[in-house]
C-alpha angles and dihedrals in degrees: 000000000000132000132174129238123193098209131101117243112262111246100206100066110126094224138019090220127051112192120199139155127249117262093009128127126233094256090070101045118115085245134008123230121260136192117339091001087085090056087049094050089044089058089050091049088055091055118098110237091209095092094050104045118103104186092110097122093048100046100065118213102317126101114269123240112255115208127161118272087227136017134188132212141151091301094053130249122355128192116230135214099302134092125195139067137303120190112201131166094349096308129096130226112203115195110193127195106260089210093051137262096265090057091053093049091048086055090054092048090052094049097051098029097232136112099258097170110065109242092226093060142038122219093240091061096051119094120239134070122298091253091053093055093046092050090048089048091053092046091046090050094050092048095044089051094051092049098049090109108012147359119249098277112166136181118257121193111233122189121210135192124202147093095285125062112244107193115327125004113241101217098187095044090047091050091054090049092053094047086056092056102261122132098204127096130233119229134170133210136176113244118196112226142166090217098094140115097271093053094046091053093049093048092047088054089047091057091045092060094036087063089054105040120057119237128359097273091096088073100051123218100284095050092043091057091048090050094051091054093051097041087056087053099046099033133233095295110028117186116249114259122222119244088247093059089051095050097043095044113122107260125182121213087264096052103035092102088069092071089066091045090048093050090052091050092047092051093048091050098043099038093039096201094184096055115133099189101074124136119261092251097055131097122204143134145116135270135189121208100231092180090058088052091051091052093050090045091053090048093053094045089050088054091053092045099058144034094216118099112275122204134192102220096198099054097033093051090241103162141157134194132234094217141009129203115256088209097047115018092196090067115085141175130213109020113211130208113185121196098234135007117196115205130002131238091025110027110225099196143353119218130189122188118223120190096206143085120291116217127359123108096333100039111186111002107243093230090053091050091051091047095053092047089050089052097050093045096046093050096035089236115169090210133039128181139188109208117209126179106252126198095153115099090208110090109231118236096252090058099040092051093045156149093064117208118230130172098296104346143063112237119205130184109199136182107220123205113254090224117086102230093048093044093052090049095054092044089051090054090050096046096046111118 
C-alpha cells in the first residue's frame, strides 16, 4: 500500500488536494490541472494500483484486473475504475464515486449480505472524508460477514501443574518433574478464548477508525456489541499481532472467515493508509476497485432474479475458448472468462458487467461488442448482455433499439438500476423465459 518516490514535492501546485470523480474526464472536473500539476498527475498515472487496492475479501480467488489509476488522451486526463486517495509528493489525489458513496456502500451490503451502513446514521452525516467512510464500510462489511455466526474464539493450549490431572496427562513433562524431585503431575488442556491474534487485529482496526469517525454510530448496534465483547477479552491496549500469528491461528469451520477480516485489519493498522503526517517524498494511500464491486453486485442481483443456476465465471474457473486445434483438440487459443453465466447445459444467457456509461458519443465500445459476441458464440448462449449502471431516466439508443440480432444470439445492452430491488426486478424481466 506504500511506495517510494525520490522527487521533491513541487512547490507551485495551487492546492494540496485534487478532487475528481471516477470514470470522469478532465473537462468535467471541478477545476482543471495547471502547470506542474500535469507532471504530478503523470507520476501518479505511472504508479501501479495493485499495492493500494483493498477489495481482497470481495474478489474471491481470481486475479484482480489491473488498470491505470489515470489515463490521458486527446481530451486530457481521465480517472479510471478506482476510488480512494493517493498521497504523492506532499499532495493528495482524491477520487470520489461518481454514483455517490451511499450507492457504493449499498453494493457492498448486497455483495456480502450484511447491513454495512448503520441504520441509525447515513454516510453523508458522518464526519471524515469520503475515503475514510468507504474504507470503514469495507472493513465493517468484512467483520460483520465474519461474525454472522460466531466471534473469533480460538483454542489456547494451557499447561497445569498439580496433584490432579486437568485435561490430558503430559507423560514426558511429568517424568521430568518427577526426576527433578517434584511430586506433582503435568497436564494440558485446550481453553477457548477470545484473546487471540485475530481479535487483537480487529480491535486495533476498530480503534483506528474510531479516532477518525465521530461518535459510535458509525459501527451500528450489532458491530458495537461484538466489539464490546472482544475489547473486554483482549484489553484496552492489546499488543499488535503479526501477520504470521493471524494466518496460523486455529480456526474452526465457523470462524474461518475471521482470518480474512483479521488480515484486512492488520493491513489497515500497519500500512495506515489514511495517515496525514507522511514525509513529502512518500507515496501511499488506499483504493477501492469500484468496477469490481459493480461486477459482484450484478452477479448477486442475477442470482436473486432467476431460479436457474448462476455461476461467476471468473472465480469458479468457468471458461471457454475461441478456437481449438484441429490436430490436437487439447490445444486452444483465446481463453474467455465471462462475468456471469446463467443456466448450465445449456447456458441460457451470458452477462458481462461494465462499469462505464452506456450511450453518449461512443455508444457501445467496439471491443466490448466483440467481447460479448465472442462470449455468446463460445458458450452457445441464445442471449448475451452487457450490464451498465444506470442513473439517467433517458434510455440510451443501444438499449432502446435492442435486443440486437447476431448470428445465433440476441445481444442486449442494458442500463441496470444501482439499487438492489430495482436491479433484480429489471434482470428478472430480462431473464424470463
